[in-house]
PDBQT receptor file of N, H, CA, C and O in Angstrom, charges set to zero:
ATOM      1  N   MET A   1      -6.045  12.868   4.913  1.00  0.00    +0.000 N 
ATOM      2  CA  MET A   1      -5.561  12.247   6.196  1.00  0.00    +0.000 C 
ATOM      3  C   MET A   1      -4.714  10.990   6.074  1.00  0.00    +0.000 C 
ATOM      4  O   MET A   1      -3.747  10.784   6.808  1.00  0.00    +0.000 OA
ATOM      5  N   LEU A   2      -5.161  10.060   5.005  1.00  0.00    +0.000 N 
ATOM      6  H   LEU A   2      -5.946  10.227   4.409  1.00  0.00    +0.000 HD
ATOM      7  CA  LEU A   2      -4.252   8.671   4.826  1.00  0.00    +0.000 C 
ATOM      8  C   LEU A   2      -2.906   9.164   4.408  1.00  0.00    +0.000 C 
ATOM      9  O   LEU A   2      -1.889   8.689   4.913  1.00  0.00    +0.000 OA
ATOM     10  N   VAL A   3      -2.865  10.120   3.485  1.00  0.00    +0.000 N 
ATOM     11  H   VAL A   3      -3.691  10.507   3.075  1.00  0.00    +0.000 HD
ATOM     12  CA  VAL A   3      -1.631  10.500   2.801  1.00  0.00    +0.000 C 
ATOM     13  C   VAL A   3      -0.824  11.038   3.858  1.00  0.00    +0.000 C 
ATOM     14  O   VAL A   3       0.335  10.648   4.001  1.00  0.00    +0.000 OA
ATOM     15  N   ARG A   4      -1.323  11.880   4.593  1.00  0.00    +0.000 N 
ATOM     16  H   ARG A   4      -2.265  12.197   4.477  1.00  0.00    +0.000 HD
ATOM     17  CA  ARG A   4      -0.508  12.578   5.815  1.00  0.00    +0.000 C 
ATOM     18  C   ARG A   4       0.027  11.449   6.564  1.00  0.00    +0.000 C 
ATOM     19  O   ARG A   4       1.234  11.512   6.801  1.00  0.00    +0.000 OA
ATOM     20  N   THR A   5      -0.570  10.491   6.963  1.00  0.00    +0.000 N 
ATOM     21  H   THR A   5      -1.550  10.440   6.771  1.00  0.00    +0.000 HD
ATOM     22  CA  THR A   5      -0.225   9.398   7.940  1.00  0.00    +0.000 C 
ATOM     23  C   THR A   5       0.864   8.545   7.072  1.00  0.00    +0.000 C 
ATOM     24  O   THR A   5       1.754   7.977   7.705  1.00  0.00    +0.000 OA
ATOM     25  N   VAL A   6       0.836   8.448   5.868  1.00  0.00    +0.000 N 
ATOM     26  H   VAL A   6       0.113   8.909   5.354  1.00  0.00    +0.000 HD
ATOM     27  CA  VAL A   6       1.882   7.641   5.300  1.00  0.00    +0.000 C 
ATOM     28  C   VAL A   6       3.212   8.595   5.366  1.00  0.00    +0.000 C 
ATOM     29  O   VAL A   6       4.326   8.161   5.660  1.00  0.00    +0.000 OA
ATOM     30  N   ASP A   7       2.974   9.725   5.103  1.00  0.00    +0.000 N 
ATOM     31  H   ASP A   7       2.070  10.078   4.864  1.00  0.00    +0.000 HD
ATOM     32  CA  ASP A   7       4.173  10.771   5.068  1.00  0.00    +0.000 C 
ATOM     33  C   ASP A   7       4.582  11.100   6.615  1.00  0.00    +0.000 C 
ATOM     34  O   ASP A   7       5.703  11.582   6.780  1.00  0.00    +0.000 OA
ATOM     35  N   ASP A   8       3.942  10.927   7.507  1.00  0.00    +0.000 N 
ATOM     36  H   ASP A   8       3.031  10.536   7.373  1.00  0.00    +0.000 HD
ATOM     37  CA  ASP A   8       4.205  11.421   8.934  1.00  0.00    +0.000 C 
ATOM     38  C   ASP A   8       5.330  10.545   9.524  1.00  0.00    +0.000 C 
ATOM     39  O   ASP A   8       5.095   9.378   9.835  1.00  0.00    +0.000 OA
ATOM     40  N   GLU A   9       6.457  11.056   9.670  1.00  0.00    +0.000 N 
ATOM     41  H   GLU A   9       6.648  12.005   9.417  1.00  0.00    +0.000 HD
ATOM     42  CA  GLU A   9       7.603  10.351  10.355  1.00  0.00    +0.000 C 
ATOM     43  C   GLU A   9       7.450  10.040  11.713  1.00  0.00    +0.000 C 
ATOM     44  O   GLU A   9       8.181   9.196  12.234  1.00  0.00    +0.000 OA
ATOM     45  N   ASN A  10       6.491  10.690  12.408  1.00  0.00    +0.000 N 
ATOM     46  H   ASN A  10       5.898  11.375  11.986  1.00  0.00    +0.000 HD
ATOM     47  CA  ASN A  10       5.935  10.431  13.983  1.00  0.00    +0.000 C 
ATOM     48  C   ASN A  10       5.256   9.257  14.007  1.00  0.00    +0.000 C 
ATOM     49  O   ASN A  10       5.282   8.571  15.028  1.00  0.00    +0.000 OA
ATOM     50  N   ALA A  11       4.545   8.856  12.877  1.00  0.00    +0.000 N 
ATOM     51  H   ALA A  11       4.524   9.413  12.047  1.00  0.00    +0.000 HD
ATOM     52  CA  ALA A  11       3.669   7.756  13.000  1.00  0.00    +0.000 C 
ATOM     53  C   ALA A  11       4.321   6.309  13.090  1.00  0.00    +0.000 C 
ATOM     54  O   ALA A  11       5.327   6.005  12.449  1.00  0.00    +0.000 OA
ATOM     55  N   THR A  12       3.789   5.625  13.771  1.00  0.00    +0.000 N 
ATOM     56  H   THR A  12       2.972   5.872  14.292  1.00  0.00    +0.000 HD
ATOM     57  CA  THR A  12       4.519   4.127  13.801  1.00  0.00    +0.000 C 
ATOM     58  C   THR A  12       4.184   3.536  12.430  1.00  0.00    +0.000 C 
ATOM     59  O   THR A  12       3.210   3.785  11.719  1.00  0.00    +0.000 OA
ATOM     60  N   LEU A  13       5.239   2.671  12.207  1.00  0.00    +0.000 N 
ATOM     61  H   LEU A  13       6.030   2.469  12.784  1.00  0.00    +0.000 HD
ATOM     62  CA  LEU A  13       5.374   1.846  10.885  1.00  0.00    +0.000 C 
ATOM     63  C   LEU A  13       3.976   1.106  10.718  1.00  0.00    +0.000 C 
ATOM     64  O   LEU A  13       3.368   1.312   9.667  1.00  0.00    +0.000 OA
ATOM     65  N   PRO A  14       3.429   0.280  11.649  1.00  0.00    +0.000 N 
ATOM     66  CA  PRO A  14       2.200  -0.454  11.314  1.00  0.00    +0.000 C 
ATOM     67  C   PRO A  14       0.967   0.673  10.881  1.00  0.00    +0.000 C 
ATOM     68  O   PRO A  14       0.125   0.387  10.030  1.00  0.00    +0.000 OA
ATOM     69  N   GLN A  15       0.993   1.946  11.570  1.00  0.00    +0.000 N 
ATOM     70  H   GLN A  15       1.677   2.179  12.261  1.00  0.00    +0.000 HD
ATOM     71  CA  GLN A  15       0.207   2.914  11.155  1.00  0.00    +0.000 C 
ATOM     72  C   GLN A  15       0.106   3.385   9.687  1.00  0.00    +0.000 C 
ATOM     73  O   GLN A  15      -0.871   3.532   8.953  1.00  0.00    +0.000 OA
ATOM     74  N   ARG A  16       1.610   3.601   9.468  1.00  0.00    +0.000 N 
ATOM     75  H   ARG A  16       2.404   3.482  10.064  1.00  0.00    +0.000 HD
ATOM     76  CA  ARG A  16       1.674   3.920   8.043  1.00  0.00    +0.000 C 
ATOM     77  C   ARG A  16       1.568   3.075   7.101  1.00  0.00    +0.000 C 
ATOM     78  O   ARG A  16       1.431   3.551   5.974  1.00  0.00    +0.000 OA
ATOM     79  N   MET A  17       1.597   1.566   7.247  1.00  0.00    +0.000 N 
ATOM     80  H   MET A  17       1.708   1.179   8.162  1.00  0.00    +0.000 HD
ATOM     81  CA  MET A  17       1.334   0.571   6.540  1.00  0.00    +0.000 C 
ATOM     82  C   MET A  17       0.062   0.382   6.325  1.00  0.00    +0.000 C 
ATOM     83  O   MET A  17      -0.244  -0.046   5.212  1.00  0.00    +0.000 OA
ATOM     84  N   ASP A  18      -0.974   0.636   7.281  1.00  0.00    +0.000 N 
ATOM     85  H   ASP A  18      -0.725   0.984   8.185  1.00  0.00    +0.000 HD
ATOM     86  CA  ASP A  18      -2.518   0.495   7.347  1.00  0.00    +0.000 C 
ATOM     87  C   ASP A  18      -2.867   1.576   6.366  1.00  0.00    +0.000 C 
ATOM     88  O   ASP A  18      -3.450   1.323   5.311  1.00  0.00    +0.000 OA
ATOM     89  N   ALA A  19      -2.504   2.779   6.723  1.00  0.00    +0.000 N 
ATOM     90  H   ALA A  19      -2.030   2.984   7.580  1.00  0.00    +0.000 HD
ATOM     91  CA  ALA A  19      -2.948   3.856   5.784  1.00  0.00    +0.000 C 
ATOM     92  C   ALA A  19      -2.514   3.640   4.447  1.00  0.00    +0.000 C 
ATOM     93  O   ALA A  19      -3.314   3.983   3.576  1.00  0.00    +0.000 OA
ATOM     94  N   ALA A  20      -1.352   3.115   4.059  1.00  0.00    +0.000 N 
ATOM     95  H   ALA A  20      -0.702   2.837   4.766  1.00  0.00    +0.000 HD
ATOM     96  CA  ALA A  20      -0.884   2.857   2.706  1.00  0.00    +0.000 C 
ATOM     97  C   ALA A  20      -1.826   1.745   2.039  1.00  0.00    +0.000 C 
ATOM     98  O   ALA A  20      -2.360   1.869   0.937  1.00  0.00    +0.000 OA
ATOM     99  N   LYS A  21      -1.937   0.697   2.844  1.00  0.00    +0.000 N 
ATOM    100  H   LYS A  21      -1.503   0.597   3.740  1.00  0.00    +0.000 HD
ATOM    101  CA  LYS A  21      -3.065  -0.570   2.307  1.00  0.00    +0.000 C 
ATOM    102  C   LYS A  21      -4.336   0.153   1.826  1.00  0.00    +0.000 C 
ATOM    103  O   LYS A  21      -4.888  -0.099   0.755  1.00  0.00    +0.000 OA
ATOM    104  N   THR A  22      -4.759   1.095   2.732  1.00  0.00    +0.000 N 
ATOM    105  H   THR A  22      -4.310   1.300   3.602  1.00  0.00    +0.000 HD
ATOM    106  CA  THR A  22      -6.257   1.663   2.586  1.00  0.00    +0.000 C 
ATOM    107  C   THR A  22      -6.142   2.384   1.187  1.00  0.00    +0.000 C 
ATOM    108  O   THR A  22      -6.949   2.146   0.289  1.00  0.00    +0.000 OA
ATOM    109  N   ILE A  23      -5.242   3.157   1.064  1.00  0.00    +0.000 N 
ATOM    110  H   ILE A  23      -4.587   3.351   1.794  1.00  0.00    +0.000 HD
ATOM    111  CA  ILE A  23      -5.001   3.923  -0.148  1.00  0.00    +0.000 C 
ATOM    112  C   ILE A  23      -5.019   3.030  -1.275  1.00  0.00    +0.000 C 
ATOM    113  O   ILE A  23      -5.858   3.252  -2.147  1.00  0.00    +0.000 OA
ATOM    114  N   LEU A  24      -4.295   2.134  -1.394  1.00  0.00    +0.000 N 
ATOM    115  H   LEU A  24      -3.612   1.953  -0.685  1.00  0.00    +0.000 HD
ATOM    116  CA  LEU A  24      -4.065   1.075  -2.349  1.00  0.00    +0.000 C 
ATOM    117  C   LEU A  24      -5.410   0.377  -2.594  1.00  0.00    +0.000 C 
ATOM    118  O   LEU A  24      -5.756   0.130  -3.749  1.00  0.00    +0.000 OA
ATOM    119  N   ASP A  25      -6.188   0.047  -1.532  1.00  0.00    +0.000 N 
ATOM    120  H   ASP A  25      -5.907   0.248  -0.593  1.00  0.00    +0.000 HD
ATOM    121  CA  ASP A  25      -7.383  -0.593  -1.692  1.00  0.00    +0.000 C 
ATOM    122  C   ASP A  25      -8.596   0.458  -2.384  1.00  0.00    +0.000 C 
ATOM    123  O   ASP A  25      -9.525   0.088  -3.103  1.00  0.00    +0.000 OA
ATOM    124  N   ARG A  26      -8.345   1.639  -2.016  1.00  0.00    +0.000 N 
ATOM    125  H   ARG A  26      -7.591   1.940  -1.432  1.00  0.00    +0.000 HD
ATOM    126  CA  ARG A  26      -9.431   2.627  -2.563  1.00  0.00    +0.000 C 
ATOM    127  C   ARG A  26      -9.217   2.901  -4.039  1.00  0.00    +0.000 C 
ATOM    128  O   ARG A  26     -10.107   3.108  -4.863  1.00  0.00    +0.000 OA
ATOM    129  N   VAL A  27      -7.842   2.873  -4.266  1.00  0.00    +0.000 N 
ATOM    130  H   VAL A  27      -7.119   2.705  -3.597  1.00  0.00    +0.000 HD
ATOM    131  CA  VAL A  27      -7.420   3.423  -5.766  1.00  0.00    +0.000 C 
ATOM    132  C   VAL A  27      -7.547   2.057  -6.532  1.00  0.00    +0.000 C 
ATOM    133  O   VAL A  27      -8.340   2.049  -7.474  1.00  0.00    +0.000 OA
ATOM    134  N   TYR A  28      -6.977   1.091  -6.293  1.00  0.00    +0.000 N 
ATOM    135  H   TYR A  28      -6.332   1.098  -5.528  1.00  0.00    +0.000 HD
ATOM    136  CA  TYR A  28      -6.827  -0.154  -7.124  1.00  0.00    +0.000 C 
ATOM    137  C   TYR A  28      -7.999  -1.304  -6.857  1.00  0.00    +0.000 C 
ATOM    138  O   TYR A  28      -8.203  -2.234  -7.638  1.00  0.00    +0.000 OA
ATOM    139  N   GLY A  29      -8.595  -1.127  -5.856  1.00  0.00    +0.000 N 
ATOM    140  H   GLY A  29      -8.428  -0.372  -5.222  1.00  0.00    +0.000 HD
ATOM    141  CA  GLY A  29      -9.564  -2.134  -5.317  1.00  0.00    +0.000 C 
ATOM    142  C   GLY A  29      -8.889  -3.233  -4.622  1.00  0.00    +0.000 C 
ATOM    143  O   GLY A  29      -7.664  -3.338  -4.683  1.00  0.00    +0.000 OA
ATOM    144  N   LYS A  30      -9.648  -4.096  -3.934  1.00  0.00    +0.000 N 
ATOM    145  H   LYS A  30     -10.644  -4.011  -3.884  1.00  0.00    +0.000 HD
ATOM    146  CA  LYS A  30      -9.066  -4.985  -3.115  1.00  0.00    +0.000 C 
ATOM    147  C   LYS A  30      -8.415  -6.145  -4.072  1.00  0.00    +0.000 C 
ATOM    148  O   LYS A  30      -8.749  -6.297  -5.247  1.00  0.00    +0.000 OA
ATOM    149  N   ALA A  31      -7.454  -6.928  -3.405  1.00  0.00    +0.000 N 
ATOM    150  H   ALA A  31      -7.183  -6.805  -2.450  1.00  0.00    +0.000 HD
ATOM    151  CA  ALA A  31      -7.010  -7.878  -4.420  1.00  0.00    +0.000 C 
ATOM    152  C   ALA A  31      -7.674  -8.926  -5.039  1.00  0.00    +0.000 C 
ATOM    153  O   ALA A  31      -7.158  -9.551  -5.965  1.00  0.00    +0.000 OA
ATOM    154  N   SER A  32      -9.001  -9.216  -4.512  1.00  0.00    +0.000 N 
ATOM    155  H   SER A  32      -9.420  -8.708  -3.759  1.00  0.00    +0.000 HD
ATOM    156  CA  SER A  32      -9.933 -10.126  -5.124  1.00  0.00    +0.000 C 
ATOM    157  C   SER A  32     -10.624  -9.349  -6.417  1.00  0.00    +0.000 C 
ATOM    158  O   SER A  32     -11.195  -9.957  -7.323  1.00  0.00    +0.000 OA
ATOM    159  N   GLN A  33     -10.515  -8.247  -6.373  1.00  0.00    +0.000 N 
ATOM    160  H   GLN A  33     -10.052  -7.753  -5.637  1.00  0.00    +0.000 HD
ATOM    161  CA  GLN A  33     -11.077  -7.249  -7.630  1.00  0.00    +0.000 C 
ATOM    162  C   GLN A  33     -10.367  -7.227  -8.813  1.00  0.00    +0.000 C 
ATOM    163  O   GLN A  33      -9.159  -7.044  -8.658  1.00  0.00    +0.000 OA
ATOM    164  N   PRO A  34     -10.723  -7.348  -9.859  1.00  0.00    +0.000 N 
ATOM    165  CA  PRO A  34      -9.857  -7.260 -11.058  1.00  0.00    +0.000 C 
ATOM    166  C   PRO A  34      -9.465  -5.974 -11.392  1.00  0.00    +0.000 C 
ATOM    167  O   PRO A  34     -10.257  -5.062 -11.155  1.00  0.00    +0.000 OA
ATOM    168  N   ILE A  35      -8.348  -5.719 -11.917  1.00  0.00    +0.000 N 
ATOM    169  H   ILE A  35      -7.705  -6.460 -12.110  1.00  0.00    +0.000 HD
ATOM    170  CA  ILE A  35      -8.050  -4.335 -12.184  1.00  0.00    +0.000 C 
ATOM    171  C   ILE A  35      -8.411  -4.070 -13.708  1.00  0.00    +0.000 C 
ATOM    172  O   ILE A  35      -8.011  -4.847 -14.575  1.00  0.00    +0.000 OA
ATOM    173  N   GLU A  36      -9.129  -3.026 -13.994  1.00  0.00    +0.000 N 
ATOM    174  H   GLU A  36      -9.454  -2.395 -13.290  1.00  0.00    +0.000 HD
ATOM    175  CA  GLU A  36      -9.408  -2.726 -15.478  1.00  0.00    +0.000 C 
ATOM    176  C   GLU A  36      -8.211  -2.341 -16.281  1.00  0.00    +0.000 C 
ATOM    177  O   GLU A  36      -7.298  -1.698 -15.761  1.00  0.00    +0.000 OA
ATOM    178  N   GLY A  37      -8.184  -2.699 -17.493  1.00  0.00    +0.000 N 
ATOM    179  H   GLY A  37      -8.925  -3.221 -17.915  1.00  0.00    +0.000 HD
ATOM    180  CA  GLY A  37      -7.093  -2.017 -18.392  1.00  0.00    +0.000 C 
ATOM    181  C   GLY A  37      -6.480  -3.338 -19.053  1.00  0.00    +0.000 C 
ATOM    182  O   GLY A  37      -7.101  -4.341 -19.406  1.00  0.00    +0.000 OA
ATOM    183  N   ASN A  38      -5.018  -3.074 -19.137  1.00  0.00    +0.000 N 
ATOM    184  H   ASN A  38      -4.514  -2.259 -18.850  1.00  0.00    +0.000 HD
ATOM    185  CA  ASN A  38      -4.374  -4.024 -19.873  1.00  0.00    +0.000 C 
ATOM    186  C   ASN A  38      -4.039  -5.292 -18.825  1.00  0.00    +0.000 C 
ATOM    187  O   ASN A  38      -3.247  -5.193 -17.887  1.00  0.00    +0.000 OA
ATOM    188  N   GLY A  39      -4.778  -6.476 -19.157  1.00  0.00    +0.000 N 
ATOM    189  H   GLY A  39      -5.422  -6.556 -19.918  1.00  0.00    +0.000 HD
ATOM    190  CA  GLY A  39      -4.708  -7.609 -18.193  1.00  0.00    +0.000 C 
ATOM    191  C   GLY A  39      -3.262  -8.132 -18.217  1.00  0.00    +0.000 C 
ATOM    192  O   GLY A  39      -2.884  -8.792 -17.250  1.00  0.00    +0.000 OA
ATOM    193  N   GLY A  40      -2.475  -7.911 -19.171  1.00  0.00    +0.000 N 
ATOM    194  H   GLY A  40      -2.782  -7.375 -19.957  1.00  0.00    +0.000 HD
ATOM    195  CA  GLY A  40      -1.224  -8.596 -19.347  1.00  0.00    +0.000 C 
ATOM    196  C   GLY A  40      -0.156  -7.706 -18.569  1.00  0.00    +0.000 C 
ATOM    197  O   GLY A  40       0.975  -8.166 -18.408  1.00  0.00    +0.000 OA
ATOM    198  N   ALA A  41      -0.411  -6.728 -18.192  1.00  0.00    +0.000 N 
ATOM    199  H   ALA A  41      -1.330  -6.355 -18.322  1.00  0.00    +0.000 HD
ATOM    200  CA  ALA A  41       0.451  -5.740 -17.424  1.00  0.00    +0.000 C 
ATOM    201  C   ALA A  41       0.569  -6.111 -15.938  1.00  0.00    +0.000 C 
ATOM    202  O   ALA A  41      -0.456  -6.347 -15.298  1.00  0.00    +0.000 OA
ATOM    203  N   ALA A  42       1.744  -6.170 -15.386  1.00  0.00    +0.000 N 
ATOM    204  H   ALA A  42       2.576  -5.979 -15.906  1.00  0.00    +0.000 HD
ATOM    205  CA  ALA A  42       1.947  -6.534 -14.012  1.00  0.00    +0.000 C 
ATOM    206  C   ALA A  42       1.997  -5.271 -13.118  1.00  0.00    +0.000 C 
ATOM    207  O   ALA A  42       2.708  -4.310 -13.412  1.00  0.00    +0.000 OA
ATOM    208  N   VAL A  43       1.158  -5.313 -11.934  1.00  0.00    +0.000 N 
ATOM    209  H   VAL A  43       0.581  -6.093 -11.695  1.00  0.00    +0.000 HD
ATOM    210  CA  VAL A  43       1.226  -4.320 -10.789  1.00  0.00    +0.000 C 
ATOM    211  C   VAL A  43       2.531  -4.576  -9.952  1.00  0.00    +0.000 C 
ATOM    212  O   VAL A  43       2.595  -5.644  -9.344  1.00  0.00    +0.000 OA
ATOM    213  N   GLN A  44       3.614  -3.659  -9.864  1.00  0.00    +0.000 N 
ATOM    214  H   GLN A  44       3.562  -2.792 -10.359  1.00  0.00    +0.000 HD
ATOM    215  CA  GLN A  44       4.523  -3.917  -8.795  1.00  0.00    +0.000 C 
ATOM    216  C   GLN A  44       4.593  -3.046  -7.679  1.00  0.00    +0.000 C 
ATOM    217  O   GLN A  44       4.564  -1.828  -7.853  1.00  0.00    +0.000 OA
ATOM    218  N   VAL A  45       4.688  -3.576  -6.485  1.00  0.00    +0.000 N 
ATOM    219  H   VAL A  45       4.713  -4.566  -6.343  1.00  0.00    +0.000 HD
ATOM    220  CA  VAL A  45       4.830  -2.788  -5.266  1.00  0.00    +0.000 C 
ATOM    221  C   VAL A  45       6.134  -2.949  -4.756  1.00  0.00    +0.000 C 
ATOM    222  O   VAL A  45       6.591  -4.083  -4.616  1.00  0.00    +0.000 OA
ATOM    223  N   VAL A  46       6.872  -1.811  -4.421  1.00  0.00    +0.000 N 
ATOM    224  H   VAL A  46       6.500  -0.890  -4.535  1.00  0.00    +0.000 HD
ATOM    225  CA  VAL A  46       8.312  -1.907  -3.871  1.00  0.00    +0.000 C 
ATOM    226  C   VAL A  46       8.233  -1.597  -2.696  1.00  0.00    +0.000 C 
ATOM    227  O   VAL A  46       7.699  -0.504  -2.509  1.00  0.00    +0.000 OA
ATOM    228  N   MET A  47       8.655  -2.295  -1.558  1.00  0.00    +0.000 N 
ATOM    229  H   MET A  47       9.089  -3.183  -1.710  1.00  0.00    +0.000 HD
ATOM    230  CA  MET A  47       8.702  -1.905  -0.263  1.00  0.00    +0.000 C 
ATOM    231  C   MET A  47      10.036  -1.575   0.253  1.00  0.00    +0.000 C 
ATOM    232  O   MET A  47      11.027  -1.855  -0.422  1.00  0.00    +0.000 OA
ATOM    233  N   SER A  48      10.140  -1.011   1.376  1.00  0.00    +0.000 N 
ATOM    234  H   SER A  48       9.335  -0.783   1.925  1.00  0.00    +0.000 HD
ATOM    235  CA  SER A  48      11.464  -0.673   1.709  1.00  0.00    +0.000 C 
ATOM    236  C   SER A  48      11.781  -1.952   2.564  1.00  0.00    +0.000 C 
ATOM    237  O   SER A  48      10.986  -2.869   2.769  1.00  0.00    +0.000 OA
ATOM    238  N   LYS A  49      13.086  -1.868   3.035  1.00  0.00    +0.000 N 
ATOM    239  H   LYS A  49      13.733  -1.124   2.868  1.00  0.00    +0.000 HD
ATOM    240  CA  LYS A  49      13.680  -2.944   3.915  1.00  0.00    +0.000 C 
ATOM    241  C   LYS A  49      12.805  -3.196   5.172  1.00  0.00    +0.000 C 
ATOM    242  O   LYS A  49      12.507  -4.347   5.491  1.00  0.00    +0.000 OA
ATOM    243  N   GLU A  50      12.411  -2.165   5.854  1.00  0.00    +0.000 N 
ATOM    244  H   GLU A  50      12.653  -1.230   5.595  1.00  0.00    +0.000 HD
ATOM    245  CA  GLU A  50      11.784  -1.986   7.035  1.00  0.00    +0.000 C 
ATOM    246  C   GLU A  50      10.257  -2.754   6.882  1.00  0.00    +0.000 C 
ATOM    247  O   GLU A  50       9.741  -3.499   7.715  1.00  0.00    +0.000 OA
ATOM    248  N   VAL A  51       9.772  -2.395   5.732  1.00  0.00    +0.000 N 
ATOM    249  H   VAL A  51      10.191  -1.790   5.055  1.00  0.00    +0.000 HD
ATOM    250  CA  VAL A  51       8.376  -2.833   5.658  1.00  0.00    +0.000 C 
ATOM    251  C   VAL A  51       8.524  -4.365   5.430  1.00  0.00    +0.000 C 
ATOM    252  O   VAL A  51       7.800  -5.117   6.084  1.00  0.00    +0.000 OA
ATOM    253  N   ARG A  52       9.479  -4.903   4.482  1.00  0.00    +0.000 N 
ATOM    254  H   ARG A  52      10.067  -4.293   3.951  1.00  0.00    +0.000 HD
ATOM    255  CA  ARG A  52       9.583  -6.211   4.245  1.00  0.00    +0.000 C 
ATOM    256  C   ARG A  52       9.800  -7.156   5.607  1.00  0.00    +0.000 C 
ATOM    257  O   ARG A  52       9.309  -8.257   5.856  1.00  0.00    +0.000 OA
ATOM    258  N   GLU A  53      10.609  -6.424   6.309  1.00  0.00    +0.000 N 
ATOM    259  H   GLU A  53      11.008  -5.529   6.107  1.00  0.00    +0.000 HD
ATOM    260  CA  GLU A  53      10.870  -7.124   7.603  1.00  0.00    +0.000 C 
ATOM    261  C   GLU A  53       9.574  -7.170   8.525  1.00  0.00    +0.000 C 
ATOM    262  O   GLU A  53       9.284  -8.189   9.151  1.00  0.00    +0.000 OA
ATOM    263  N   LEU A  54       8.909  -6.157   8.566  1.00  0.00    +0.000 N 
ATOM    264  H   LEU A  54       9.145  -5.329   8.057  1.00  0.00    +0.000 HD
ATOM    265  CA  LEU A  54       7.587  -6.154   9.291  1.00  0.00    +0.000 C 
ATOM    266  C   LEU A  54       6.490  -7.174   8.745  1.00  0.00    +0.000 C 
ATOM    267  O   LEU A  54       5.750  -7.900   9.409  1.00  0.00    +0.000 OA
ATOM    268  N   MET A  55       6.574  -7.049   7.472  1.00  0.00    +0.000 N 
ATOM    269  H   MET A  55       7.175  -6.459   6.933  1.00  0.00    +0.000 HD
ATOM    270  CA  MET A  55       5.560  -8.216   6.695  1.00  0.00    +0.000 C 
ATOM    271  C   MET A  55       5.898  -9.588   6.784  1.00  0.00    +0.000 C 
ATOM    272  O   MET A  55       5.130 -10.491   6.454  1.00  0.00    +0.000 OA
ATOM    273  N   GLY A  56       7.164  -9.768   7.276  1.00  0.00    +0.000 N 
ATOM    274  H   GLY A  56       7.788  -9.034   7.545  1.00  0.00    +0.000 HD
ATOM    275  CA  GLY A  56       7.671 -11.101   7.356  1.00  0.00    +0.000 C 
ATOM    276  C   GLY A  56       8.096 -11.714   6.218  1.00  0.00    +0.000 C 
ATOM    277  O   GLY A  56       8.536 -12.862   6.263  1.00  0.00    +0.000 OA
TER     278      GLY A  56
């Protein structure tokens, strides 16, 4: 359901962002939780212009 919400063009941008954040939290853990694996590797999240504007 979360992936469908992210892909749903009729969903509002805040709904899609919340769904995407929830997916990332479930897959990679919350920001305060360490990511297992190569500690030197960077995690990069690329956001669209609309999302950057929404996030401030």
